[in-house]
Structure formats: C-alpha cells, structure tokens
C-alpha positions as CSV (number, residue, x, y, z in Angstrom):
1,M,-4.8,-6.2,15.4
2,K,-5.0,-6.5,19.2
3,T,-7.6,-5.6,21.6
4,I,-7.6,-3.3,23.7
5,N,-7.8,-5.4,26.3
6,Q,-4.4,-6.8,24.7
7,S,-3.2,-3.3,24.9
8,I,-4.0,-2.3,28.1
9,S,-2.7,-5.8,29.7
10,A,0.8,-4.8,27.8
11,L,0.7,-1.1,29.1
12,N,0.4,-3.0,32.4
13,S,3.2,-5.1,32.3
14,Q,5.6,-2.3,31.0
15,V,4.4,0.2,33.2
16,A,5.6,-2.1,36.3
17,R,9.0,-2.5,34.3
18,S,9.6,1.0,34.2
19,S,8.7,2.2,37.6
20,A,11.2,-0.7,38.3
21,T,13.6,1.3,36.5
22,G,13.0,4.6,38.1
23,L,10.9,6.2,35.1
24,S,7.5,6.8,37.0
25,D,5.9,9.5,36.1
26,E,2.3,8.7,36.3
27,R,1.3,10.2,32.6
28,K,3.2,7.8,30.9
29,P,1.1,5.3,30.8
30,V,-1.4,7.0,28.9
31,R,1.0,8.4,26.2
32,M,1.6,4.7,26.3
33,L,-2.0,3.2,26.0
34,S,-2.3,6.0,23.6
35,D,0.6,5.3,20.9
36,K,-0.6,1.6,20.6
37,V,-4.7,2.3,20.6
38,L,-5.0,5.4,18.6
39,P,-4.8,5.6,14.8
40,T,-1.7,8.5,13.4
41,Y,-2.4,9.9,10.3
42,Q,0.5,11.1,8.3
43,A,0.9,15.2,8.0
44,D,-0.4,16.9,5.7
45,N,0.4,19.9,3.4
46,G,-0.7,23.0,5.3
47,P,-3.7,25.4,5.0
48,L,-5.2,25.7,2.0
49,T,-5.0,28.6,0.2
50,A,-7.3,30.9,-0.9
51,R,-7.7,29.0,-4.5
52,Q,-8.0,26.2,-2.9
53,M,-11.0,27.4,-1.2
54,A,-12.1,29.3,-3.3
55,T,-12.9,25.8,-5.9
56,I,-14.5,24.8,-2.2
57,R,-17.0,27.9,-1.9
58,K,-18.2,27.8,-5.4
59,A,-18.4,23.7,-5.3
60,A,-20.4,24.5,-2.3
61,G,-23.1,26.6,-3.6
62,A,-24.9,29.3,-1.4
63,A,-26.0,28.7,1.9
64,G,-29.0,28.6,3.8
65,N,-30.4,27.5,0.5
66,G,-30.9,24.0,2.5
67,K,-34.2,22.1,3.7
68,V,-34.2,19.8,6.7
69,L,-35.3,16.9,6.3
70,S,-35.5,15.0,9.9
71,S,-35.0,16.6,13.1
72,L,-34.5,15.5,16.6
73,F,-36.3,17.6,18.1
74,D,-39.5,17.8,16.7
C-alpha cells in the first residue's frame, strides 16, 4: 500500500504531465488525489424499507432508557 507521500509524489508528476497537455483544471489534482487515497465503496441497495426500519426499531428498544456511564464535561 502506498503511503500518502508516495501518492502525493505520483500526483505531482501526473499534474505536471496534465499541465503540459493543457488539462490544467485547478480541481483536477484534488480529485486525482482523492481517487488514489480515499476508500471506495460498492453501491448499496438504496434506502431501508419500512419493514427493515420496524425490525431495527424493535431490536433497539425504547429510547430514553439509557444510562450515562461517563461524560467529558463532568
């Protein structure tokens, strides 16, 4: 797996080549870096159905019955 520095170095050389060919859109380097570094995910099946939401709500139980175990502000 490439490190971020290696990805940036490769990106810089690609940007230099793109600029030489007249493709110097200022957003292109950021897009190219995000394509190389950020993870990609497969598309899911869309929104949950009403039946799936009902199952989740039933499994979760009633709201407001929890107990705070610790707080950052106390």
